[in-house]
N, C-alpha and C positions, 0 to 999 in steps of 0.2 A: 272337272271330273273327280269322281270319288277315288281315293287312294287305292282301293282294292282293284278297281277297273284298270287303273294305270299299271299296276303290277301284273295283272292278268294279260293285258295287251303287250307289255314288255316281255313277259315270259314266253308268250306265243311267238313273238317276233324272233326271239333268240332261238327257239326250237326250229323255226322255219329256216333261219340262216344256217344252223348246224346241220340240218337235213340236206340243204343244198350243198354245203361243203363236203359232206360225206359222199353224196351221190357223184359229184364231179371228181373227187379223188378216186373213187372206185372205178369210174369209167375211163379215167386217164392212165391208170396203172397198167403197165405192160406185163404180160405173162411170158415166162421162159418156155420156148418150144424148140423142137428139133425139126430138120427138114422132113423126117418121116411123119411127125405129128401134123405138119402143115399139109402134106400131100394126102393124108388119110382122113382129113376132116375139113368140112366147109365152115366150121365154127370160127375160124380165124380170119376169114375173108373180110376185108375192110376194117380189120382190128389193129390196134397197136400191140406189137409183140417184140420180144427179145429173142431173136433167132441165134442159136448157138450151134456151132459145128466147125469143120475145117474149111478154110478159104482156099479155093483153087481157081485157076483160069483168070488171074488178075489182069485187068486192062485199065491202066491209069491214063485216060485221056482227059477231056474236060470234066467228065464224071467218072469216078472209080466204079468199075463193074467187076463182079466176081460171082462165083458160085459158092454156096455153102453146102457142104456134104456131110452125111453121116454114113453109117454102115449100109443103108438101104436106098436113100433118096438124095436128090439134089434140088436146091432152091436157088433161083437166080436172085441177085441182089445188086443194088446200086447205092452209091453214097456220094453226095455232092458236097465234098469237103476235102481237106488235105488228108492224103493217105498217111496213117500212122507210121512212124519210122520203123517199127518192129514188124510191120505187116509184110508177109511174104507167102508164097504158095505153101500150103500145108499147115499153116499156123491156125490155132484155135481162135475163133473170133466170136464176139457177141455183137450182132447188128440189131439195133433197136429202131423200129420204125413201123410204118403201115404196110400191111400185106394186102395186095389187091386180088389175090387168088392165083396169081402166077409169079409175081415178083415182089420182093421186099424193097421198098424205098426207105433206106435207112437215114435217120436224122442224127444218129449217134453210132459210132463204131469204136469198139475196143478190141485189143489183142491180148491174149494170155502170154505170160512169160514161159519159157521152157523150164523143165524140171530143174530145180536147183538154182535158177537164175533169179536174182533179186534186182529190181530197178535201183539205181544208185541212190543211196541215202534213205531207202524206204524199208530196210530189213525189219524194223519193228512196227511198221504201220500196215498191219494186215488183219483180216477178219475171215471167217469161214465163208467159203463160196456157197451160194444158194444151192439147194438140193436139186440138181438137174441130172437126169439119167446119164451115166457115163462120165460125169464130172464131179462126183462126190469127193470130198476131201481136198479139192483144189483150193488154193488160197488167192484172195483178191488183194491187189496192191494198187494204191493210188499214187500216180506219179506226179512230179512237179508240173508237168505240162498239161494237167487236167485230163490225162488219159488214164484209163483203168486197165491194168494188166493182171494176169493170173499166173500163179505158180502151180504147175502140175505136181502133186504129191504122189500120183500114181503113174504107172507106165502107160496109161490110156491115151 
């Protein structure tokens, strides 16, 4: 084969691989949503989302079940994993998983720290929280147990 043809074929191959990588990354990234956004739109059905709100009605049997609430709506959620130590009724959670139109089946569950509370040894390991309605200015902390917690800098 001619050298130009080899370079052309190699370049096209690299472009195809990069396109596949971008498309799979975009389709697997979760969007932050609230219970109100889930209830008011069918856009999230069968999608990977990060549901953020207050956890209530906790039931820790074989599978942890709870409701995530905001000011207007409630979304049922389940998590087949160990309940985070800081999880309790009324705590702000981020449950990441697939939403089936009625319930979120979480594959990852994180709990925010209360205002002024810093996970041990992590006071300097923080970054700004994603811009989610009602949670602006909150701070994200990575704990040693691979859990993610948040520090509320507002009274919200």
